[in-house]
C-alpha positions in Angstrom: 54.9 0.1 29.4 55.8 4.1 31.1 59.2 5.9 31.2 58.8 7.3 34.5 61.2 10.4 33.8 59.6 11.6 30.4 57.3 14.9 30.9 53.5 15.1 31.9 51.8 14.7 27.9 50.6 17.7 26.5 47.3 18.7 25.6 48.2 21.1 22.6 50.3 20.9 19.7 54.2 21.1 20.3 56.5 23.1 18.5 59.9 22.7 20.0 61.7 26.0 17.9 58.8 28.2 19.6 58.5 26.0 22.7 62.4 26.4 23.5 62.3 30.2 22.3 59.1 32.2 23.9 59.8 34.5 25.9 59.2 38.3 25.7 56.7 40.6 23.4 58.8 40.5 20.1 59.9 36.5 20.4 56.2 36.3 20.6 55.6 37.5 17.2 58.5 35.2 15.9 57.1 32.4 17.7 53.1 33.2 15.9 55.6 32.8 12.0 56.7 29.5 13.2 53.2 28.7 14.4 51.8 29.2 10.4 53.5 27.5 9.0 54.5 24.5 11.4 50.4 24.3 12.1 50.4 24.6 8.0 47.8 27.3 8.6 48.6 29.3 5.3 47.6 25.8 3.4 44.0 27.0 4.0 44.1 30.7 4.7 46.1 33.2 2.3 48.6 35.5 3.2 49.8 38.7 2.1 52.4 40.8 0.9 55.9 40.2 2.8 53.9 38.0 5.5 53.6 35.8 1.9 57.7 35.8 1.0 58.0 34.7 4.7 55.5 31.7 4.3 55.1 28.3 2.4 52.5 25.6 3.8 54.2 23.2 5.2 53.8 20.1 3.1 51.9 16.7 4.3 52.8 13.6 5.5 52.2 11.0 1.7 49.8 8.9 2.1 50.9 6.8 -0.8 50.6 3.1 0.4 50.2 4.2 4.0 48.4 1.2 4.8 51.5 -0.9 4.6 53.3 1.4 7.8 50.2 2.0 9.7 48.4 -0.3 11.6 44.7 0.1 10.9 43.2 0.3 15.0 45.8 3.0 15.2 44.9 4.6 12.0 41.1 4.7 13.0 42.0 4.9 16.8 43.9 8.6 15.7 41.5 10.5 13.1 38.2 9.0 16.2 40.1 11.1 18.5 43.2 13.1 16.9 45.2 14.7 20.3 44.0 11.9 22.7 46.3 9.6 20.2 49.2 11.6 20.0 50.1 14.2 22.1 51.4 17.3 20.9 50.7 16.5 17.1 49.8 19.2 15.6 47.4 17.3 13.0 43.9 19.1 13.9 40.8 17.4 14.4 39.2 16.5 11.5 35.5 15.7 12.7 35.5 17.7 15.3 32.4 19.1 16.4 30.3 15.9 14.9 27.7 13.8 16.3 29.1 10.6 17.6 27.2 8.8 15.3 28.7 11.5 12.1 32.2 11.2 13.1 31.2 7.4 13.6 30.5 7.3 9.5 32.8 9.4 7.9 35.9 7.7 10.3 35.1 4.3 9.2 35.1 5.4 5.7 38.4 6.9 5.9 40.3 4.7 7.7 39.3 1.6 4.8 39.8 3.8 2.6 43.0 4.4 4.3 43.8 0.7 4.7 43.0 -0.6 1.0 46.5 1.2 0.1 48.3 -1.6 2.2 49.4 -4.3 4.5 51.6 -4.2 6.9 53.5 -6.7 7.8 54.9 -8.4 10.8 58.4 -9.4 12.5 58.9 -10.3 16.7 62.2 -7.6 18.4 64.9 -9.9 19.8 66.1 -9.3 23.1 70.3 -8.8 21.1 68.3 -6.2 18.5 66.7 -4.6 22.2 69.4 -4.2 24.2 71.7 -2.8 21.1 68.3 -0.3 19.8 68.7 1.4 23.7 72.0 2.1 23.8 71.5 3.7 19.8 68.6 6.0 20.8 70.8 7.7 23.8 73.8 8.0 21.5 72.7 9.1 19.0 70.6 11.7 20.5 67.0 10.8 19.5 66.9 12.1 23.5 67.1 15.2 22.4 63.7 16.3 20.8 62.4 12.6 22.2 63.9 13.2 26.0 65.2 10.0 27.1 63.8 7.0 28.5 65.4 6.4 31.1 64.5 6.7 34.3 65.4 9.5 36.4 67.1 11.7 33.9 67.0 15.2 32.9 65.4 16.5 29.7 65.7 18.9 28.0 62.7 21.8 27.4 60.1 20.6 25.3 60.1 16.9 24.4 58.2 15.6 21.6 56.4 13.1 23.1 56.3 9.4 20.9 53.1 8.1 21.7 52.5 4.6 21.3 54.8 3.4 18.9 53.4 -0.2 19.8 49.8 0.0 18.3 50.8 2.3 15.0 53.8 0.3 13.5 55.2 -3.0 13.2 59.0 -3.7 13.5 59.1 -3.0 9.7 57.4 -0.7 9.2 59.1 1.6 11.9 62.1 0.6 10.7 61.9 1.5 7.0 60.4 5.2 8.3 63.5 5.5 10.6 66.1 4.6 7.3 64.8 7.9 5.6 61.9 9.8 7.6 61.5 12.4 5.1 60.6 9.6 1.9 57.1 9.9 4.0 57.1 13.4 5.6 58.5 15.2 3.3 57.5 18.4 5.7 58.7 17.2 9.0 61.5 17.8 11.3 63.3 14.8 12.1 66.1 14.2 10.4 68.4 11.1 8.3 70.5 10.1 11.2 72.2 7.5 8.3 71.1 4.1 10.0 72.2 1.2 8.4 69.7 -1.4 8.4 70.6 -3.4 11.3 70.5 0.3 13.1 67.1 0.8 11.9 65.9 -2.0 13.1 67.9 -2.6 15.7 65.9 1.3 17.4 62.5 0.1 15.7 63.1 -3.4 18.5 63.9 -1.4 21.1 60.6 0.7 20.7 58.9 -2.5 19.7 59.7 -4.5 22.8 56.5 -4.8 24.2 54.1 -5.7 20.6 52.0 -8.1 20.9 51.7 -9.5 17.5 48.0 -11.3 16.8 48.1 -14.7 17.5 46.7 -15.7 13.7 49.8 -13.3 12.5 52.2 -15.3 10.5 56.0 -14.2 11.2 59.5 -14.7 10.2 61.7 -14.8 13.0 66.3 -13.8 12.7 68.4 -13.5 14.5 71.1 -10.7 14.6 
């Protein structure tokens, strides 16, 4: 369900370090240097001299076994319409400019390839975990980057939208990510919150409390 307190969905890549300090011409130059790194421009375009010494390519997410972390339908949607599927993402639209048929063919092939790396496990959230996850989210600082999920709450500038996490993750896969975000996103800015297993699962249950499991899915249910 939508959260009334969250800011409007951005239509551009969100880099909070830029949007929170961008004031004046000098700041614009600094913001440009940040963007060169955060948008990974130097991965394709060679930097020269002093600029090269300041900038390093941003390491991409590790896609090994991505099929065991991300739902196939979300992968297809993300590759088809990247910025509509995940507002604020810094990933470019890989197939911009192709015809609809050409885009569909490439997306299908890439989705099948990525999905071949694993299968996501499923489990169901329980009410106790959802409540604990709600409290954790608003206590350990998640809202500082992602905004409060409570109605009528104030938010910092330039929050990073979470998107529709129910489409992307399952409870086991999101739990694993929250335990160690840098394991699969070594170039990411999300820090580890030193969560234990229960806390990570509680947060995952909170985010995925509206997740609908397919009728054919087999899952296990645990009271924690």
